[in-house]
N, CA, C and O of each residue as an XYZ file, in Angstrom:
292
protein
N      -3.977     23.704      9.074
C      -3.669     24.832      8.229
C      -4.990     25.466      7.796
O      -5.889     24.761      7.339
N      -5.117     26.760      7.932
C      -6.330     27.466      7.543
C      -6.093     28.205      6.236
O      -5.009     28.740      6.002
N      -7.112     28.232      5.388
C      -7.018     28.886      4.092
C      -8.176     29.840      3.920
O      -9.252     29.630      4.479
N      -7.961     30.879      3.155
C      -9.023     31.807      2.791
C      -9.639     31.286      1.491
O      -9.215     31.655      0.395
N     -10.636     30.432      1.633
C     -11.271     29.825      0.465
C     -12.776     30.013      0.543
O     -13.319     30.328      1.601
N     -13.430     29.821     -0.563
C     -14.890     29.901     -0.612
C     -15.397     28.755     -1.482
O     -15.666     28.930     -2.670
N     -15.522     27.581     -0.868
C     -16.034     26.389     -1.537
C     -17.104     25.796     -0.616
O     -16.840     24.817      0.082
N     -18.307     26.376     -0.606
C     -19.333     25.978      0.357
C     -19.644     24.483      0.396
O     -19.839     23.931      1.479
N     -19.696     23.826     -0.739
C     -20.003     22.390     -0.741
C     -18.962     21.602      0.040
O     -19.302     20.672      0.771
N     -17.712     21.965     -0.112
C     -16.642     21.296      0.623
C     -16.686     21.681      2.093
O     -16.594     20.817      2.965
N     -16.825     22.969      2.373
C     -16.772     23.467      3.737
C     -17.879     22.881      4.609
O     -17.611     22.497      5.747
N     -19.094     22.801      4.120
C     -20.196     22.320      4.958
C     -20.122     20.807      5.190
O     -20.869     20.271      6.009
N     -19.238     20.125      4.483
C     -19.074     18.686      4.664
C     -17.735     18.324      5.289
O     -17.369     17.150      5.330
N     -17.004     19.316      5.775
C     -15.688     19.097      6.356
C     -15.794     19.015      7.884
O     -16.557     19.758      8.500
N     -15.030     18.115      8.478
C     -14.972     17.993      9.927
C     -13.515     17.840     10.337
O     -12.762     17.086      9.721
N     -13.126     18.556     11.378
C     -11.769     18.475     11.905
C     -11.870     18.058     13.370
O     -12.687     18.592     14.120
N     -11.040     17.105     13.767
C     -11.039     16.626     15.146
C      -9.628     16.727     15.710
O      -8.658     16.351     15.052
N      -9.522     17.233     16.925
C      -8.246     17.197     17.622
C      -8.491     17.021     19.113
O      -9.604     17.224     19.596
N      -7.453     16.647     19.830
C      -7.554     16.361     21.255
C      -6.761     17.367     22.072
O      -5.720     17.866     21.644
N      -7.280     17.652     23.259
C      -6.590     18.510     24.223
C      -6.525     17.758     25.551
O      -7.328     16.861     25.808
N      -5.568     18.131     26.384
C      -5.422     17.482     27.692
C      -6.465     17.943     28.693
O      -6.858     17.176     29.572
N      -6.926     19.202     28.575
C      -7.870     19.771     29.538
C      -9.028     20.411     28.785
O      -8.972     21.592     28.440
N     -10.068     19.641     28.532
C     -11.200     20.122     27.737
C     -11.915     21.284     28.413
O     -12.278     22.255     27.750
N     -12.121     21.198     29.713
C     -12.806     22.285     30.420
C     -11.979     23.569     30.395
O     -12.532     24.659     30.248
N     -10.662     23.448     30.538
C      -9.788     24.610     30.450
C      -9.822     25.222     29.062
O      -9.856     26.444     28.921
N      -9.813     24.376     28.031
C      -9.884     24.857     26.648
C     -11.207     25.586     26.417
O     -11.242     26.644     25.788
N     -12.293     25.008     26.932
C     -13.605     25.641     26.788
C     -13.616     27.011     27.463
O     -14.176     27.962     26.918
N     -13.013     27.120     28.628
C     -12.954     28.405     29.334
C     -12.239     29.453     28.493
O     -12.654     30.611     28.450
N     -11.165     29.045     27.825
C     -10.443     29.974     26.947
C     -11.315     30.412     25.770
O     -11.346     31.594     25.428
N     -12.024     29.464     25.149
C     -12.905     29.808     24.028
C     -14.009     30.755     24.465
O     -14.277     31.755     23.799
N     -14.646     30.441     25.581
C     -15.741     31.275     26.086
C     -15.272     32.699     26.363
O     -15.976     33.656     26.042
N     -14.109     32.844     26.946
C     -13.577     34.170     27.293
C     -13.334     35.028     26.056
O     -13.384     36.255     26.140
N     -13.077     34.414     24.931
C     -12.808     35.161     23.695
C     -14.088     35.687     23.042
O     -14.024     36.578     22.195
N     -15.257     35.141     23.427
C     -16.546     35.571     22.877
C     -16.508     35.598     21.342
O     -16.898     36.584     20.716
N     -16.036     34.509     20.760
C     -15.843     34.433     19.313
C     -17.133     34.569     18.521
O     -17.122     35.064     17.394
N     -18.239     34.135     19.100
C     -19.515     34.257     18.405
C     -19.882     35.701     18.094
O     -20.546     35.972     17.094
N     -19.457     36.623     18.942
C     -19.735     38.038     18.711
C     -18.844     38.626     17.618
O     -19.227     39.587     16.951
N     -17.663     38.051     17.439
C     -16.716     38.581     16.456
C     -16.822     37.924     15.085
O     -16.458     38.524     14.073
N     -17.321     36.690     15.055
C     -17.359     35.929     13.803
C     -18.776     35.424     13.548
O     -19.223     34.440     14.138
N     -19.459     36.115     12.666
C     -20.837     35.762     12.340
C     -20.918     34.338     11.789
O     -20.072     33.916     11.000
N     -21.935     33.614     12.210
C     -22.164     32.264     11.705
C     -21.531     31.169     12.532
O     -21.745     29.986     12.266
N     -20.743     31.551     13.543
C     -20.146     30.526     14.389
C     -21.173     30.002     15.390
O     -22.059     30.731     15.836
N     -21.032     28.733     15.728
C     -21.903     28.088     16.709
C     -21.022     27.257     17.622
O     -20.044     26.658     17.176
N     -21.369     27.221     18.904
C     -20.565     26.498     19.886
C     -21.437     25.609     20.751
O     -22.525     26.011     21.164
N     -20.964     24.406     21.023
C     -21.600     23.504     21.988
C     -20.575     23.257     23.085
O     -19.466     22.806     22.799
N     -20.924     23.543     24.334
C     -19.969     23.366     25.432
C     -19.601     21.896     25.632
O     -20.190     21.021     24.997
N     -18.641     21.621     26.501
C     -18.256     20.228     26.747
C     -19.480     19.358     27.041
O     -20.301     19.671     27.904
N     -19.570     18.269     26.302
C     -20.710     17.360     26.388
C     -20.185     15.935     26.432
O     -19.246     15.585     25.717
N     -20.796     15.118     27.276
C     -20.437     13.701     27.356
C     -21.224     12.915     26.316
O     -22.451     13.000     26.258
N     -20.518     12.158     25.506
C     -21.107     11.280     24.506
C     -20.671      9.856     24.813
O     -19.728      9.670     25.583
N     -21.319      8.841     24.243
C     -20.901      7.456     24.494
C     -19.428      7.212     24.123
O     -18.785      6.349     24.722
N     -18.893      7.945     23.163
C     -17.508      7.750     22.710
C     -16.511      8.661     23.436
O     -15.302      8.522     23.252
N     -17.010      9.594     24.260
C     -16.117     10.469     25.014
C     -16.672     11.873     25.170
O     -17.790     12.162     24.744
N     -15.903     12.718     25.769
C     -16.296     14.103     26.056
C     -15.740     15.017     24.958
O     -14.564     14.933     24.604
N     -16.618     15.908     24.417
C     -16.227     16.756     23.295
C     -16.849     18.143     23.378
O     -17.883     18.347     24.015
N     -16.190     19.090     22.718
C     -16.732     20.410     22.384
C     -16.944     20.386     20.874
O     -16.126     19.829     20.143
N     -18.034     20.987     20.400
C     -18.259     21.120     18.957
C     -18.417     22.596     18.631
O     -19.071     23.337     19.366
N     -17.822     23.015     17.535
C     -18.125     24.350     17.040
C     -18.044     24.379     15.523
O     -17.312     23.615     14.894
N     -18.826     25.292     14.964
C     -18.855     25.534     13.526
C     -18.153     26.863     13.295
O     -18.523     27.874     13.892
N     -17.134     26.868     12.424
C     -16.412     28.111     12.158
C     -17.154     28.934     11.101
O     -18.130     28.451     10.527
N     -16.709     30.165     10.833
C     -17.433     31.020      9.879
C     -17.553     30.426      8.480
O     -18.468     30.786      7.740
N     -16.652     29.527      8.101
C     -16.721     28.895      6.785
C     -17.646     27.694      6.739
O     -17.890     27.144      5.665
N     -18.168     27.276      7.891
C     -19.079     26.138      7.954
C     -18.415     24.824      8.318
O     -19.070     23.783      8.319
N     -17.120     24.853      8.630
C     -16.403     23.630      8.995
C     -16.740     23.268     10.441
O     -16.723     24.126     11.324
N     -17.045     21.995     10.673
C     -17.381     21.502     12.007
C     -16.119     21.003     12.704
O     -15.411     20.146     12.175
N     -15.844     21.534     13.878
C     -14.678     21.157     14.676
C     -15.132     20.337     15.875
O     -16.089     20.702     16.559
N     -14.450     19.239     16.124
C     -14.661     18.401     17.305
C     -13.386     18.469     18.120
O     -12.316     18.100     17.638
N     -13.495     18.938     19.350
C     -12.338     18.989     20.251
C     -12.615     17.976     21.351
O     -13.604     18.092     22.074
N     -11.735     16.978     21.478
C     -11.930     15.873     22.419
C     -10.989     15.969     23.594
O      -9.885     16.508     23.507
N     -11.468     15.424     24.703
C     -10.615     15.249     25.883
C      -9.697     14.070     25.608
O     -10.162     12.981     25.269
N      -8.385     14.285     25.755
C      -7.428     13.196     25.562
C      -7.666     12.120     26.605
O      -7.984     12.414     27.758
N      -7.510     10.882     26.194
C      -7.581      9.767     27.149
C      -6.217      9.636     27.791
O      -5.193      9.618     27.108
N      -6.213      9.545     29.095
C      -4.931      9.456     29.807
C      -4.656      8.060     30.251
O      -3.622      7.799     30.865
C-alpha cells in the first residue's frame, strides 16, 4: 500500500522486499518506463547476483529502498 506521506526519518530507513517469477522480464518492464526521468531522486540497480540470490534494487522518490527478488522455483 502506498501513501502520500512526508516522514523522512522513517522513509530513509524503510525497505520493502517482494519476489517475481521472472526478474529479467520485470527489469525490462521497469527500464522501458524510464522512471528515473519522471521521478526525481529515484535510483535503480539492474539485476545483480548476490550470495543470497538475484535481486533488483531501487530507491523510490520518498527514499524507500525496494528489493525485488527472483523467486526460487
